[in-house]
N, CA, C and O of each residue as an XYZ file, in Angstrom:
820
protein
N      76.015    143.718    118.931
C      74.763    144.445    118.857
C      74.044    144.061    117.575
O      74.661    143.979    116.513
N      72.756    143.828    117.671
C      71.938    143.537    116.501
C      70.894    144.633    116.342
O      70.311    145.085    117.327
N      70.657    145.058    115.115
C      69.656    146.078    114.822
C      68.595    145.463    113.914
O      68.911    144.844    112.898
N      67.347    145.643    114.295
C      66.230    145.144    113.494
C      65.306    146.316    113.200
O      64.877    147.017    114.116
N      65.001    146.529    111.934
C      64.124    147.629    111.525
C      62.797    147.045    111.050
O      62.770    146.151    110.204
N      61.695    147.561    111.603
C      60.359    147.101    111.236
C      59.597    148.224    110.548
O      59.847    149.398    110.822
N      58.669    147.880    109.658
C      57.914    148.923    108.944
C      56.896    149.655    109.805
O      56.528    150.786    109.490
N      56.434    149.034    110.886
C      55.466    149.688    111.764
C      55.845    149.456    113.217
O      56.595    148.534    113.537
N      55.318    150.302    114.091
C      55.586    150.153    115.525
C      55.018    148.846    116.052
O      55.617    148.216    116.924
N      53.865    148.431    115.530
C      53.266    147.185    116.008
C      54.110    145.985    115.613
O      54.287    145.065    116.412
N      54.628    145.982    114.401
C      55.486    144.873    113.986
C      56.788    144.861    114.775
O      57.314    143.798    115.103
N      57.305    146.048    115.076
C      58.489    146.134    115.920
C      58.208    145.545    117.294
O      59.010    144.778    117.827
N      57.051    145.913    117.869
C      56.686    145.393    119.182
C      56.548    143.881    119.181
O      56.962    143.212    120.127
N      55.961    143.341    118.111
C      55.793    141.887    118.014
C      57.136    141.178    117.912
O      57.359    140.159    118.565
N      58.034    141.725    117.085
C      59.358    141.114    116.930
C      60.142    141.180    118.234
O      60.794    140.211    118.622
N      60.078    142.327    118.910
C      60.783    142.474    120.178
C      60.212    141.527    121.234
O      60.960    140.951    122.024
N      58.899    141.368    121.249
C      58.265    140.487    122.227
C      58.665    139.030    122.001
O      58.877    138.287    122.959
N      58.766    138.627    120.751
C      59.197    137.260    120.446
C      60.610    137.018    120.961
O      60.901    135.974    121.545
N      61.483    137.997    120.738
C      62.858    137.862    121.241
C      62.886    137.849    122.763
O      63.570    137.023    123.367
N      62.147    138.759    123.383
C      62.114    138.832    124.842
C      61.577    137.548    125.450
O      62.080    137.079    126.470
N      60.559    136.984    124.825
C      59.994    135.728    125.298
C      61.075    134.651    125.371
O      61.165    133.920    126.358
N      61.890    134.556    124.328
C      62.958    133.566    124.324
C      63.974    133.790    125.423
O      64.442    132.835    126.042
N      64.322    135.055    125.673
C      65.273    135.381    126.744
C      64.714    134.968    128.100
O      65.424    134.377    128.915
N      63.450    135.277    128.341
C      62.832    134.953    129.633
C      62.711    133.444    129.825
O      63.008    132.926    130.902
N      62.279    132.749    128.795
C      62.137    131.290    128.897
C      63.486    130.651    129.178
O      63.579    129.752    130.014
N      64.539    131.102    128.489
C      65.867    130.539    128.695
C      66.359    130.792    130.114
O      66.899    129.888    130.751
N      66.178    132.007    130.613
C      66.622    132.322    131.974
C      65.901    131.448    133.002
O      66.523    130.932    133.931
N      64.605    131.289    132.832
C      63.832    130.476    133.788
C      64.246    129.012    133.697
O      64.349    128.333    134.719
N      64.485    128.521    132.483
C      64.926    127.131    132.319
C      66.277    126.895    132.979
O      66.505    125.848    133.585
N      67.177    127.880    132.857
C      68.532    127.702    133.362
C      68.655    127.961    134.852
O      69.427    127.283    135.529
N      67.914    128.923    135.378
C      68.112    129.358    136.767
C      66.877    129.195    137.646
O      66.970    129.279    138.870
N      65.739    128.967    137.035
C      64.505    128.856    137.807
C      63.785    130.173    137.988
O      62.708    130.207    138.583
N      64.359    131.273    137.483
C      63.711    132.583    137.585
C      64.341    133.534    136.573
O      65.401    133.252    136.016
N      63.670    134.670    136.343
C      64.199    135.712    135.469
C      64.052    137.055    136.160
O      63.028    137.339    136.781
N      65.093    137.882    136.045
C      65.086    139.233    136.636
C      65.101    140.242    135.497
O      65.970    140.203    134.627
N      64.118    141.155    135.514
C      63.825    141.996    134.360
C      63.707    143.457    134.782
O      63.163    143.756    135.845
N      64.220    144.371    133.944
C      63.988    145.807    134.085
C      63.041    146.212    132.967
O      63.244    145.831    131.814
N      62.000    146.986    133.298
C      61.036    147.395    132.273
C      60.827    148.896    132.276
O      60.755    149.540    133.323
N      60.731    149.436    131.058
C      60.432    150.851    130.855
C      58.958    151.013    130.502
O      58.238    150.034    130.306
N      58.527    152.265    130.427
C      57.165    152.556    129.999
C      57.234    153.605    128.889
O      58.273    153.761    128.247
N      56.157    154.308    128.665
C      56.121    155.282    127.590
C      55.524    154.686    126.329
O      55.355    153.471    126.223
N      55.207    155.546    125.378
C      54.538    155.099    124.160
C      55.346    154.070    123.385
O      54.779    153.204    122.719
N      56.674    154.161    123.470
C      57.522    153.240    122.709
C      57.384    151.801    123.156
O      57.734    150.882    122.416
N      56.874    151.595    124.366
C      56.823    150.244    124.936
C      55.456    149.579    124.822
O      55.342    148.377    125.063
N      54.431    150.320    124.465
C      53.068    149.799    124.600
C      52.771    148.633    123.654
O      52.179    147.637    124.070
N      53.173    148.748    122.394
C      52.946    147.641    121.461
C      53.738    146.409    121.895
O      53.232    145.287    121.853
N      54.969    146.627    122.306
C      55.810    145.536    122.790
C      55.162    144.814    123.977
O      55.076    143.586    123.992
N      54.710    145.584    124.965
C      54.102    144.971    126.147
C      52.820    144.239    125.796
O      52.535    143.182    126.359
N      52.048    144.786    124.875
C      50.802    144.116    124.472
C      51.091    142.732    123.897
O      50.381    141.773    124.199
N      52.111    142.628    123.084
C      52.471    141.321    122.506
C      53.128    140.426    123.554
O      52.885    139.220    123.575
N      53.957    141.003    124.421
C      54.688    140.179    125.386
C      53.758    139.500    126.378
O      53.934    138.318    126.676
N      52.773    140.224    126.893
C      51.903    139.631    127.923
C      51.026    138.516    127.361
O      50.428    137.753    128.120
N      50.949    138.420    126.045
C      50.175    137.345    125.433
C      50.926    136.022    125.413
O      50.367    134.992    125.036
N      52.202    136.049    125.821
C      53.013    134.832    125.775
C      52.454    133.757    126.692
O      52.114    134.025    127.845
N      52.363    132.566    126.184
C      51.969    131.414    126.995
C      53.170    130.539    127.335
O      53.027    129.525    128.018
N      54.350    130.925    126.864
C      55.568    130.142    127.128
C      56.276    130.591    128.405
O      56.997    129.808    129.023
N      56.074    131.844    128.799
C      56.772    132.389    129.964
C      56.001    132.036    131.240
O      54.797    132.277    131.335
N      56.704    131.466    132.210
C      56.113    131.237    133.534
C      56.268    132.532    134.324
O      57.290    132.752    134.974
N      55.259    133.376    134.267
C      55.352    134.707    134.861
C      55.482    134.665    136.371
O      55.918    135.642    136.979
N      55.113    133.556    136.987
C      55.253    133.440    138.444
C      56.711    133.403    138.865
O      57.016    133.527    140.051
N      57.615    133.235    137.912
C      59.040    133.153    138.209
C      59.803    134.383    137.703
O      61.023    134.347    137.545
N      59.071    135.462    137.454
C      59.680    136.699    136.967
C      59.689    137.738    138.081
O      58.680    137.951    138.754
N      60.834    138.379    138.267
C      61.000    139.483    139.211
C      61.234    140.751    138.395
O      62.131    140.793    137.553
N      60.425    141.786    138.645
C      60.414    142.974    137.803
C      60.939    144.198    138.541
O      60.567    144.458    139.686
N      61.812    144.947    137.865
C      62.364    146.182    138.411
C      61.921    147.366    137.556
O      61.790    147.279    136.336
N      61.704    148.446    138.241
C      61.193    149.682    137.658
C      62.369    150.526    137.160
O      63.358    150.690    137.875
N      62.269    151.063    135.936
C      63.367    151.832    135.348
C      63.409    153.269    135.869
O      64.474    153.764    136.240
N      62.260    153.936    135.898
C      62.232    155.343    136.300
C      60.817    155.763    136.678
O      59.842    155.098    136.328
N      60.724    156.881    137.400
C      59.420    157.377    137.839
C      59.508    158.856    138.166
O      60.526    159.338    138.663
N      58.435    159.565    137.881
C      58.365    160.983    138.240
C      58.357    161.151    139.749
O      57.851    160.295    140.476
N      58.913    162.248    140.211
C      58.845    162.611    141.621
C      57.639    163.523    141.828
O      57.451    164.509    141.117
N      56.833    163.167    142.817
C      55.693    163.988    143.171
C      54.428    163.710    142.392
O      53.457    164.458    142.507
N      54.416    162.648    141.602
C      53.223    162.300    140.829
C      52.512    161.132    141.497
O      53.131    160.116    141.812
N      51.206    161.283    141.711
C      50.438    160.233    142.369
C      50.487    158.938    141.556
O      50.485    158.965    140.325
N      50.530    157.819    142.251
C      50.652    156.518    141.591
C      49.456    156.187    140.709
O      49.553    155.309    139.851
N      48.334    156.868    140.901
C      47.152    156.611    140.081
C      47.018    157.592    138.919
O      46.085    157.481    138.124
N      47.938    158.550    138.811
C      47.909    159.468    137.673
C      48.132    158.667    136.385
O      48.953    157.749    136.375
N      47.423    158.993    135.303
C      47.591    158.223    134.056
C      49.028    158.162    133.550
O      49.400    157.208    132.867
N      49.849    159.179    133.879
C      51.238    159.199    133.414
C      52.199    158.507    134.363
O      53.380    158.366    134.045
N      51.719    158.072    135.519
C      52.599    157.388    136.467
C      53.123    156.105    135.851
O      52.347    155.281    135.367
N      54.419    155.935    135.867
C      55.002    154.735    135.287
C      54.665    153.497    136.108
O      54.583    152.396    135.562
N      54.471    153.663    137.404
C      54.006    152.526    138.208
C      52.656    152.044    137.704
O      52.429    150.845    137.543
N      51.769    152.990    137.460
C      50.442    152.617    136.971
C      50.526    151.946    135.608
O      49.872    150.930    135.377
N      51.325    152.504    134.703
C      51.452    151.929    133.367
C      51.981    150.503    133.441
O      51.473    149.619    132.752
N      52.989    150.270    134.262
C      53.533    148.910    134.385
C      52.528    147.956    135.013
O      52.413    146.803    134.596
N      51.804    148.436    136.013
C      50.783    147.568    136.601
C      49.731    147.182    135.565
O      49.365    146.013    135.444
N      49.250    148.179    134.818
C      48.156    147.926    133.889
C      48.578    147.131    132.664
O      47.792    146.341    132.141
N      49.796    147.324    132.202
C      50.215    146.725    130.933
C      51.138    145.523    131.081
O      51.410    144.831    130.100
N      51.628    145.260    132.301
C      52.541    144.125    132.471
C      52.261    143.318    133.734
O      52.078    142.103    133.654
N      52.226    143.958    134.883
C      52.122    143.225    136.145
C      50.757    142.546    136.288
O      50.686    141.340    136.526
N      49.688    143.307    136.144
C      48.350    142.727    136.335
C      47.997    141.687    135.266
O      47.465    140.633    135.615
N      48.271    141.940    133.975
C      47.914    140.928    132.975
C      48.659    139.605    133.128
O      48.139    138.556    132.746
N      49.867    139.644    133.681
C      50.674    138.422    133.784
C      50.670    137.812    135.181
O      50.956    136.625    135.341
N      50.350    138.614    136.188
C      50.423    138.120    137.568
C      51.834    138.049    138.109
O      52.093    137.280    139.035
N      52.761    138.831    137.559
C      54.126    138.866    138.094
C      54.057    139.109    139.608
O      53.455    140.092    140.040
N      54.659    138.233    140.420
C      54.472    138.332    141.873
C      55.345    139.368    142.563
O      54.978    139.871    143.625
N      56.498    139.699    141.981
C      57.431    140.610    142.648
C      57.752    141.777    141.725
O      58.433    141.617    140.712
N      57.249    142.957    142.091
C      57.472    144.172    141.313
C      58.081    145.212    142.239
O      57.439    145.658    143.190
N      59.315    145.597    141.963
C      60.013    146.599    142.761
C      59.735    147.983    142.156
O      60.542    148.507    141.388
N      58.601    148.558    142.508
C      58.215    149.851    141.980
C      58.928    150.985    142.687
O      59.306    150.868    143.852
N      59.106    152.078    141.974
C      59.729    153.274    142.545
C      58.634    154.229    143.008
O      57.827    154.697    142.205
N      58.614    154.509    144.293
C      57.611    155.401    144.867
C      58.139    156.831    144.830
O      58.913    157.241    145.695
N      57.716    157.576    143.830
C      58.173    158.942    143.687
C      57.581    159.901    144.700
O      57.948    161.075    144.735
N      56.667    159.411    145.525
C      56.096    160.218    146.599
C      56.664    159.845    147.964
O      56.311    160.450    148.976
N      57.547    158.847    147.987
C      58.111    158.395    149.249
C      59.394    159.127    149.590
O      59.777    160.084    148.917
N      60.054    158.666    150.646
C      61.371    159.200    150.991
C      62.352    158.718    149.928
O      62.606    157.519    149.811
N      62.899    159.642    149.163
C      63.647    159.265    147.968
C      64.915    158.480    148.286
O      65.266    157.557    147.551
N      65.605    158.830    149.366
C      66.809    158.086    149.734
C      66.463    156.655    150.118
O      67.195    155.723    149.786
N      65.352    156.485    150.814
C      64.920    155.141    151.212
C      64.517    154.326    149.997
O      64.862    153.149    149.891
N      63.789    154.945    149.083
C      63.367    154.244    147.868
C      64.580    153.826    147.044
O      64.666    152.682    146.598
N      65.503    154.740    146.845
C      66.702    154.424    146.062
C      67.497    153.294    146.706
O      67.986    152.401    146.014
N      67.625    153.334    148.028
C      68.403    152.321    148.726
C      67.724    150.954    148.666
O      68.375    149.949    148.379
N      66.426    150.911    148.934
C      65.737    149.623    149.030
C      65.660    148.913    147.679
O      65.911    147.711    147.592
N      65.312    149.659    146.625
C      65.240    149.021    145.308
C      66.639    148.721    144.791
O      66.848    147.713    144.117
N      67.602    149.592    145.102
C      68.987    149.333    144.713
C      69.536    148.076    145.356
O      70.253    147.309    144.714
N      69.202    147.859    146.625
C      69.658    146.651    147.313
C      69.031    145.403    146.691
O      69.689    144.369    146.571
N      67.766    145.499    146.299
C      67.124    144.361    145.640
C      67.782    144.065    144.298
O      67.962    142.902    143.938
N      68.144    145.110    143.555
C      68.846    144.924    142.289
C      70.159    144.183    142.480
O      70.533    143.348    141.658
N      70.857    144.490    143.564
C      72.194    143.952    143.795
C      72.190    142.483    144.194
O      73.255    141.874    144.295
N      71.043    141.913    144.418
C      70.986    140.519    144.880
C      71.295    139.513    143.781
O      71.462    138.326    144.063
N      71.374    139.961    142.551
C      71.687    139.036    141.467
C      71.713    139.758    140.141
O      71.281    140.908    140.050
N      72.216    139.098    139.108
C      72.294    139.741    137.794
C      70.909    139.957    137.188
O      69.962    139.225    137.476
N      70.818    140.969    136.352
C      69.600    141.239    135.595
C      69.708    140.527    134.251
O      70.701    140.683    133.539
N      68.701    139.754    133.909
C      68.748    138.981    132.668
C      68.491    139.836    131.439
O      69.137    139.653    130.407
N      67.547    140.772    131.544
C      67.227    141.591    130.384
C      66.613    142.905    130.834
O      65.859    142.955    131.807
N      66.947    143.973    130.110
C      66.352    145.289    130.332
C      65.596    145.691    129.082
O      66.139    145.659    127.978
N      64.334    146.072    129.261
C      63.520    146.587    128.167
C      63.539    148.110    128.271
O      63.083    148.662    129.272
N      64.052    148.786    127.269
C      64.207    150.241    127.344
C      63.781    150.897    126.037
O      63.572    150.227    125.025
N      63.655    152.231    126.080
C      63.436    153.041    124.894
C      64.471    154.152    124.875
O      65.324    154.233    125.759
N      64.395    154.996    123.876
C      65.271    156.165    123.776
C      64.395    157.378    123.490
O      63.529    157.332    122.615
N      64.617    158.459    124.224
C      63.782    159.640    124.074
C      64.151    160.493    122.875
O      65.164    160.264    122.215
N      63.308    161.484    122.607
C      63.543    162.382    121.475
C      64.860    163.135    121.621
O      65.493    163.474    120.621
N      65.277    163.399    122.858
C      66.552    164.089    123.084
C      67.676    163.096    123.396
O      68.731    163.480    123.901
N      67.441    161.831    123.093
C      68.390    160.726    123.300
C      68.475    160.248    124.744
O      69.403    159.518    125.090
N      67.518    160.646    125.606
C      67.607    160.173    126.985
C      67.374    158.671    127.060
O      66.591    158.107    126.296
N      68.063    158.043    127.986
C      67.899    156.630    128.316
C      67.414    156.584    129.747
O      68.073    157.115    130.641
N      66.259    155.952    129.983
C      65.524    156.156    131.225
C      65.293    157.669    131.321
O      64.880    158.282    130.337
N      65.548    158.281    132.478
C      65.434    159.744    132.563
C      66.817    160.382    132.683
O      66.976    161.434    133.303
N      67.814    159.732    132.082
C      69.158    160.300    132.026
C      69.246    161.187    130.794
O      69.632    160.733    129.716
N      68.881    162.471    130.964
C      68.971    163.407    129.850
C      70.431    163.732    129.562
O      71.250    163.770    130.480
N      70.766    163.969    128.291
C      72.155    164.343    127.979
C      72.476    165.743    128.483
O      71.617    166.624    128.447
N      73.707    165.962    128.955
C      74.810    164.982    129.067
C      74.624    164.126    130.317
O      74.633    164.647    131.432
N      74.458    162.840    130.141
C      74.184    161.936    131.249
C      75.451    161.617    132.039
O      76.569    161.791    131.552
N      75.251    161.151    133.253
C      76.353    160.732    134.110
C      76.678    159.266    133.805
O      75.933    158.361    134.180
N      77.797    159.053    133.124
C      78.200    157.695    132.761
C      79.158    157.086    133.786
O      79.611    155.955    133.610
N      79.466    157.812    134.835
C      80.478    157.362    135.781
C      79.906    156.828    137.083
O      80.478    155.910    137.670
N      78.790    157.379    137.551
C      78.279    156.988    138.856
C      77.924    155.508    138.900
O      77.415    154.950    137.928
N      78.192    154.889    140.019
C      77.831    153.484    140.225
C      76.576    153.356    141.082
O      76.158    152.247    141.413
N      75.974    154.492    141.440
C      74.701    154.445    142.160
C      73.647    153.788    141.268
O      73.583    154.104    140.080
N      72.823    152.890    141.797
C      71.828    152.244    140.943
C      70.711    153.184    140.504
O      70.214    153.086    139.382
N      70.317    154.100    141.398
C      69.258    155.057    141.069
C      69.691    156.469    141.426
O      70.405    156.690    142.404
N      69.243    157.427    140.607
C      69.596    158.822    140.791
C      68.334    159.674    140.861
O      67.295    159.307    140.313
N      68.435    160.816    141.542
C      67.429    161.864    141.427
C      67.919    162.807    140.342
O      69.018    163.351    140.450
N      67.124    163.012    139.298
C      67.558    163.800    138.157
C      66.560    164.921    137.865
O      65.361    164.792    138.113
N      67.094    166.030    137.329
C      66.262    167.113    136.826
C      65.962    166.838    135.356
O      66.860    166.465    134.601
N      64.717    167.019    134.947
C      64.305    166.759    133.572
C      64.465    168.029    132.734
O      63.996    169.097    133.128
N      65.121    167.915    131.588
C      65.279    169.110    130.762
C      63.993    169.390    129.987
O      63.088    168.557    129.940
N      63.926    170.568    129.383
C      62.673    170.985    128.745
C      62.296    170.090    127.570
O      61.116    169.804    127.366
N      63.282    169.644    126.795
C      62.985    168.770    125.656
C      62.332    167.479    126.107
O      61.385    167.004    125.479
N      62.831    166.913    127.188
C      62.255    165.694    127.745
C      60.822    165.936    128.198
O      59.930    165.134    127.922
N      60.610    167.047    128.894
C      59.284    167.354    129.416
C      58.305    167.652    128.287
O      57.137    167.272    128.365
N      58.774    168.333    127.230
C      57.898    168.607    126.094
C      57.490    167.316    125.376
O      56.385    167.226    124.840
N      58.364    166.336    125.365
C      58.001    165.055    124.758
C      56.808    164.438    125.472
O      55.928    163.865    124.830
N      56.770    164.551    126.794
C      55.668    163.963    127.565
C      54.336    164.634    127.228
O      53.289    163.988    127.213
N      54.393    165.952    126.955
C      53.185    166.674    126.526
C      52.797    166.231    125.122
O      51.625    165.967    124.854
N      53.783    166.147    124.221
C      53.524    165.761    122.841
C      52.941    164.369    122.704
O      52.176    164.099    121.778
N      53.304    163.478    123.630
C      52.786    162.111    123.591
C      51.425    161.986    124.275
O      50.824    160.912    124.280
N      50.944    163.086    124.850
C      49.601    163.080    125.418
C      49.492    162.678    126.869
O      48.387    162.464    127.369
N      50.629    162.570    127.566
C      50.579    162.157    128.966
C      50.188    163.309    129.893
O      49.642    163.081    130.972
N      50.465    164.537    129.474
C      50.159    165.719    130.283
C      49.533    166.789    129.398
O      49.832    166.851    128.205
N      48.661    167.639    129.963
C      47.997    168.664    129.151
C      48.865    169.860    128.813
O      48.585    170.568    127.846
N      49.906    170.101    129.585
C      50.758    171.276    129.363
C      52.125    171.028    129.963
O      52.307    170.103    130.755
N      53.095    171.864    129.582
C      54.442    171.732    130.120
C      54.458    171.959    131.624
O      55.198    171.291    132.347
N      53.649    172.893    132.098
C      53.615    173.184    133.527
C      53.140    171.992    134.349
O      53.450    171.892    135.536
N      52.399    171.099    133.732
C      51.863    169.936    134.453
C      52.869    168.800    134.570
O      52.665    167.871    135.352
N      53.957    168.864    133.799
C      54.954    167.792    133.811
C      55.896    167.996    134.988
O      56.438    169.089    135.151
N      56.105    166.975    135.811
C      57.073    167.122    136.912
C      58.448    167.533    136.405
O      58.818    167.241    135.267
N      59.188    168.203    137.248
C      60.515    168.693    136.868
C      61.636    167.749    137.277
O      62.767    167.907    136.817
N      61.345    166.764    138.136
C      62.376    165.843    138.618
C      61.850    164.406    138.601
O      60.643    164.166    138.588
N      62.780    163.473    138.601
C      62.402    162.065    138.540
C      63.460    161.203    139.219
O      64.590    161.633    139.452
N      63.058    159.977    139.529
C      63.989    158.925    139.913
C      64.337    158.147    138.660
O      63.447    157.768    137.897
N      65.616    157.905    138.439
C      66.032    157.203    137.234
C      67.118    156.190    137.552
O      68.035    156.476    138.321
N      67.015    155.019    136.966
C      68.123    154.073    137.012
C      69.309    154.700    136.289
O      69.136    155.346    135.255
N      70.488    154.518    136.817
C      71.684    155.098    136.212
C      72.071    154.343    134.941
O      71.662    153.202    134.725
N      72.867    155.007    134.112
C      73.313    154.393    132.862
C      74.120    153.122    133.140
O      73.910    152.096    132.493
N      75.034    153.193    134.093
C      75.865    152.009    134.391
C      75.016    150.838    134.880
O      75.298    149.685    134.554
N      73.974    151.133    135.663
C      73.121    150.054    136.149
C      72.360    149.409    134.987
O      72.212    148.188    134.943
N      71.886    150.218    134.058
C      71.199    149.662    132.891
C      72.159    148.794    132.086
O      71.807    147.688    131.675
N      73.367    149.295    131.863
C      74.343    148.572    131.046
C      74.843    147.287    131.706
O      75.474    146.457    131.051
N      74.564    147.120    132.999
C      74.974    145.899    133.684
C      74.067    144.716    133.355
O      74.406    143.577    133.676
N      72.925    144.966    132.723
C      72.030    143.862    132.343
C      72.725    142.957    131.329
O      73.502    143.420    130.494
N      72.434    141.667    131.416
C      73.046    140.724    130.488
C      72.631    140.990    129.046
O      73.404    140.774    128.113
N      71.415    141.455    128.882
C      70.930    141.795    127.543
C      70.058    143.040    127.654
O      69.324    143.209    128.628
N      70.143    143.905    126.654
C      69.324    145.114    126.607
C      68.545    145.103    125.298
O      69.114    144.959    124.216
N      67.240    145.257    125.423
C      66.358    145.288    124.266
C      65.776    146.695    124.179
O      64.929    147.073    124.989
N      66.234    147.475    123.190
C      65.808    148.871    123.057
C      64.837    149.001    121.894
O      65.138    148.602    120.769
N      63.670    149.564    122.179
C      62.638    149.768    121.165
C      62.476    151.262    120.920
O      62.160    152.015    121.842
N      62.692    151.693    119.679
C      62.702    153.125    119.363
C      61.853    153.389    118.131
O      62.397    153.520    117.034
N      60.539    153.471    118.279
C      59.686    153.739    117.113
C      59.559    155.233    116.821
O      59.871    156.078    117.661
N      59.100    155.530    115.626
C      58.652    156.863    115.196
C      59.759    157.679    114.534
O      60.912    157.671    114.967
N      59.378    158.376    113.483
C      60.284    159.243    112.736
C      60.863    160.346    113.609
O      61.991    160.783    113.382
N      60.099    160.809    114.618
C      60.553    161.902    115.458
C      61.819    161.544    116.237
O      62.495    162.432    116.757
N      62.142    160.267    116.323
C      63.343    159.844    117.048
C      64.474    159.395    116.101
O      65.519    158.930    116.556
N      64.263    159.532    114.822
C      65.224    158.985    113.857
C      66.608    159.585    114.004
O      67.608    158.874    113.904
N      66.675    160.889    114.241
C      67.991    161.533    114.343
C      68.781    160.991    115.519
O      69.910    161.420    115.755
């Protein structure tokens, strides 16, 4: 494990993007494609802004998997993670294959279909953050470290939901969904490399 500390969130995002660029280029050179898991949230925005500027990555050879999504939130809602990924990663780069999680669809079907796509090959890199309550994806503590299911339906605890209000994604706690689809901890840890970006003093503990 390597730890890199940056003085600002933007510098952290730039450093992480440079590293991610190298991982993606190497995977494409070696295998002809790269398989990626991407998170959203405020912790990822500077990173994604720098990453999509890369001219070294052949984005047409990148396959993207969705880390987590609220249940019952419209895909066009500003807080929808599908929307954030489309606006900040998929559309700017033209990534051709994005396995989005439809939190308004049949949840068992969504979990099965995206899980089956994940199982078709190894994941080269996962881009993740860590929440104020230490959640990884939407696995709030105490998380399930044993399940081998690729995606879970999870209940969001109050600390997690309050973070979404504090970051400006929702106007009030009542507006934050209470459940979500989340990639499991074991599925995240199966990635060949994990790049975790954790900015802000509020997450220092």
